[in-house]
C-alpha positions in Angstrom: 163.6 -9.2 -48.8 159.9 -9.7 -49.2 160.4 -13.3 -49.8 162.6 -13.6 -46.7 159.8 -12.1 -44.6 157.2 -14.3 -46.1 159.3 -17.4 -45.5 160.1 -16.5 -41.9 156.5 -15.8 -41.1 155.4 -19.1 -42.6 157.9 -20.9 -40.3 156.9 -19.1 -37.1 153.9 -20.7 -35.5 151.0 -18.3 -35.2 147.8 -18.2 -33.2 145.9 -20.2 -35.7 148.5 -22.9 -35.7 148.4 -23.1 -31.9 144.6 -23.3 -32.1 144.8 -26.1 -34.6 147.2 -28.0 -32.5 145.0 -27.5 -29.4 142.0 -28.8 -31.4 143.9 -31.8 -32.6 145.0 -32.6 -29.1 141.5 -32.2 -27.8 140.1 -34.5 -30.5 142.8 -37.1 -29.8 141.9 -37.1 -26.1 138.2 -37.5 -26.9 139.0 -40.3 -29.4 141.0 -42.1 -26.7 138.2 -41.7 -24.1 135.5 -42.9 -26.5 137.7 -46.0 -27.4 137.9 -46.7 -23.6 134.1 -46.3 -23.3 133.5 -48.7 -26.2 135.8 -51.2 -24.7 134.0 -51.0 -21.4 130.7 -51.5 -23.1 132.0 -54.7 -24.9 133.4 -56.0 -21.6 130.1 -55.5 -19.9 128.2 -57.2 -22.7 130.5 -60.2 -22.6 130.2 -60.4 -18.8 126.4 -60.4 -19.0 126.3 -63.0 -21.7 128.7 -65.2 -19.7 126.6 -64.9 -16.6 123.4 -65.7 -18.4 124.9 -68.7 -20.1 126.3 -70.1 -16.9 123.1 -69.4 -15.1 121.0 -71.2 -17.8 123.3 -74.3 -17.9 123.6 -74.5 -14.1 119.8 -74.2 -13.7 119.2 -76.9 -16.3 121.6 -79.4 -14.8 120.5 -78.6 -11.2 116.8 -79.0 -12.2 117.4 -82.4 -13.9 119.5 -83.7 -11.0 116.8 -82.5 -8.5 114.0 -84.2 -10.4 115.8 -87.5 -10.5 116.8 -87.2 -6.8 113.2 -86.5 -5.8 112.0 -89.4 -8.0 114.4 -91.8 -6.1 113.1 -90.6 -2.7 109.5 -91.0 -3.7 110.2 -94.5 -5.0 112.0 -95.3 -1.8 109.0 -94.4 0.3 106.3 -95.6 -2.1 105.3 -98.8 -0.3 105.3 -97.1 3.2 102.8 -94.9 5.0 105.3 -92.0 4.7 105.1 -91.4 1.0 102.9 -88.3 1.4 105.1 -87.0 4.1 108.2 -87.6 2.0 106.6 -85.8 -1.0 105.7 -82.8 1.3 109.2 -82.6 2.7 110.7 -82.6 -0.8 108.3 -79.8 -1.8 109.3 -77.7 1.2 113.0 -78.3 0.7 112.7 -77.3 -2.9 110.8 -74.1 -2.0 113.5 -73.2 0.6 116.2 -73.9 -1.9 114.5 -71.8 -4.5 114.1 -68.9 -2.1 117.8 -69.1 -1.1 118.9 -69.2 -4.7 116.7 -66.2 -5.5 118.2 -64.1 -2.8 121.7 -65.1 -3.8 120.9 -64.1 -7.4 119.6 -60.7 -6.3 122.7 -60.1 -4.2 124.9 -61.0 -7.2 122.9 -58.9 -9.6 123.2 -55.8 -7.4 126.9 -56.3 -6.8 128.0 -55.6 -10.4 130.7 -53.0 -10.9 129.9 -49.4 -11.7 129.4 -49.0 -15.4 132.0 -46.8 -17.2 134.0 -46.4 -14.0 137.3 -46.4 -15.9 136.1 -43.8 -18.4 134.9 -41.6 -15.6 138.2 -41.9 -13.7 140.2 -41.0 -16.8 138.0 -38.0 -17.5 138.4 -36.9 -13.9 142.1 -37.2 -14.2 142.0 -35.1 -17.4 140.1 -32.4 -15.6 142.6 -32.4 -12.7 145.5 -32.0 -15.2 143.8 -29.1 -16.8 143.3 -27.2 -13.5 
């Protein structure tokens, strides 16, 4: 009879078993959320690396094409009285283009998505489920 009572109490879940299950569930939830957070960090790093690489290559090619284009214009006006005017117009156009590109870059840099937004959304949904 004593062995029957010991076996039946071992089978019935107690308070400690419930707390262990609750702890395991909480750790599983935290593990999932941290996995999502790590994935978002890697995505953001890849996005920044891609943007920087594209910016560097586009600036290099744009700069080289601009130098050769300006060289052609100066050569075209070299034997005329307008060579200084042509050089000044080129300098002003390049300054305007640089200013426009700077403002476009600043707009693009400020328009990045909110960091860890998916993780924050999931944690908020978890909190709503617990209420």
